[in-house]
N, C-alpha and C positions, 0 to 999 in steps of 0.2 A: 730909405727907396721910394719912386713915386710909384701910388696904385694905378694907374694907366701904364706906365710901360710895364708893368707887371700885369698887366693885364693885356697887351697890346699881343708876350713871348709868351705867354699859356695864350693867346688865342690864337699864335702865327706857330708854334710847336703841334695844336693844335686837330691842326689844317694841314700843318708839312705831314705828320703822319695822317692822313685822313686819303689825304692825297697818294701817296707814297702806296698806302696797301693798296690801291683804290688802279693804280696805273700796275702794282703789279700781279693784280686779278685780271689788270686791263688786258695786261703781254699774255700773265695764262693757259687766256684762253684763246687768244690770237696764232695760236703757233701753230704747223703747221704736224694736224694723223698722219702717221703711219697709218694705211690700210690693215696691214698683219696685224696688231695693236689690237682695229676694233675685232677683226676675223675671230681671232681667236677665244676671245665673247662668245662666242657662237651657243655655246652649251647654257651658258646662266640666263643667255637674253631667252631662249626659250623656254627655260624653268620661269621664268620670270612670267612669261607672257600665258604659260601655262597655267602657273596661280592666275592670273586676272582673267582667264578665259580660261576655264574648266571645262576635264573630256564627261560628258552629264550625259541626260540620254539624244545627246549631238556632240558632233566632236569634237576637241577641245584646239586652243590654239599651235600645239603641237604636233593634230592633221590634216592643221593647217596651213601648214611651215610657216610659219610667219612670221620665223627665225631670219628665216631670207628675204621677205620682203622687206623688218626694218635694215638688215645689214646691206640691204641693195637702194633705200631711199636715204640712212646713211650717209653712203658711200659716193654716193652718186649724186645724192638732191639735196643737203644739207651744203653750208654754211661750214670752216673750221670753225667759230666758235661752238655752232649750236654740235659740232663731233665733238670738240669738250668736253660739251660737258653732259654730251651722254657717256661720255668713255669714263671719264672721274665718275660722277655716277656711279657707274658698271665696278669701278673701281669701289667704291665706299661701298655700296652692299654688299659684294666681298666679306669688307674690313668688319664691319656694319655686324656678321652674322659671324663670324672668326673673334672678334669682342664678344658679343653680347650670349652668344652660343657654343664657340668651344669650336664648332661643327662651320662645311663649305653651305654656302645655300645649299648648293643639290642637294646638298645631307642632312637639312631641317627638315620635318615636318607642316604639313601643311600649317598649325595651327601654327610655329614660328615662320613661317613665310608668313603668312595673314602679319602679325607685327610686327617683322623687316619691313612688308613694307606700309602696313600705317605710317610705320616711321617717318621714312622718305613721305608719305604723301602731307604728314604735319610737315616738315619741315621743308616742303614746296611752296608754300602762304605760307605770308604775316597779316597782322591781327589787323594792319593799317591795308584800304586796298588801296589806295597814292603810292604807298612804299611798293607792289606788287606791280603796280604799272610802273615804277619811274623802274624795275630789278625787269622791269618784259623789254620794258626801252632799252633798257641798254645792255641786255647780256642773256635775251631770250628765254626761248619757256623752260623748269627747269631740267632735269630729267627724272622727272616720276610721270609731269605731261608729256613727256614727251614720247616716255614708254608708252602708256598708259592707251594717246593717239593712235602712232603707230601701231601697235597690238588691235585696235577694234577696229582701223584702215586695213589694214592685214589680213583681220578675219574675212568679215564684210568682202571683201576685196578676192576671197577666191577663192574657186570650184565648191573648195567641200565649205565655208561659210556661207557662203549663197544659195548652193540649195538646200541643201543637208542643217545648214544653221536658222537660215533663213528660207525665207517659203517662197521664194520661185516664183516664176508664171517664162518657160521655155519660150512659149510665141501666149504673148499680151493683147489681147484683146486692145481696146480704142482704150486711149488713156483716162485717169482719172486723175485728178487731184487729192481727193482724201476719198477714201477706203477707212470704212470703220471697219476691224477687229472684232470677229468675235470674239466670249472667251478660250481662251487659249495657246488663240491660235497666234504663231509664229509673224513678228513682223514683217514685210515687204520689202526683198530685196531692190525690184521694181515695180516702175507704182503703174 
């Protein structure tokens, strides 16, 4: 057998395998999403958001109703690709919790919840920056990045988050672009 023919065959089969997997993944993430499938995870989204911004001396994400914000953004402001990634991530969280701890995410204690979120955070980033850029360009943000960003946005834009979680000045004086923070002062909701 000729060495060139063998190498061509190996490269062809490798290319076909990678391209067919990529095409499957592309079509999998571009199928339409039923809104009720995302809404059915409302309680899980609330628990995930509460784990990210917990109740302390300030209200947590549940008090700010961040899950409603996340659902609203997912259903009305995102493309089907991002909806599929988010829905798939929610399913993966439940499967991971069941496989790892033999209980649902809502039944897990706080340390187990942290382990689950740390796993998905580590899974959302590759070790090479160029691969992260390519993946973000082709498939958008990862599930965990979407969840984290939407949780913080929803909390900071809510009345509870802006007035009790952050320092809010109802009638601000003049605009100041840079305001130094005093020790133990909350971040400003407005500048």
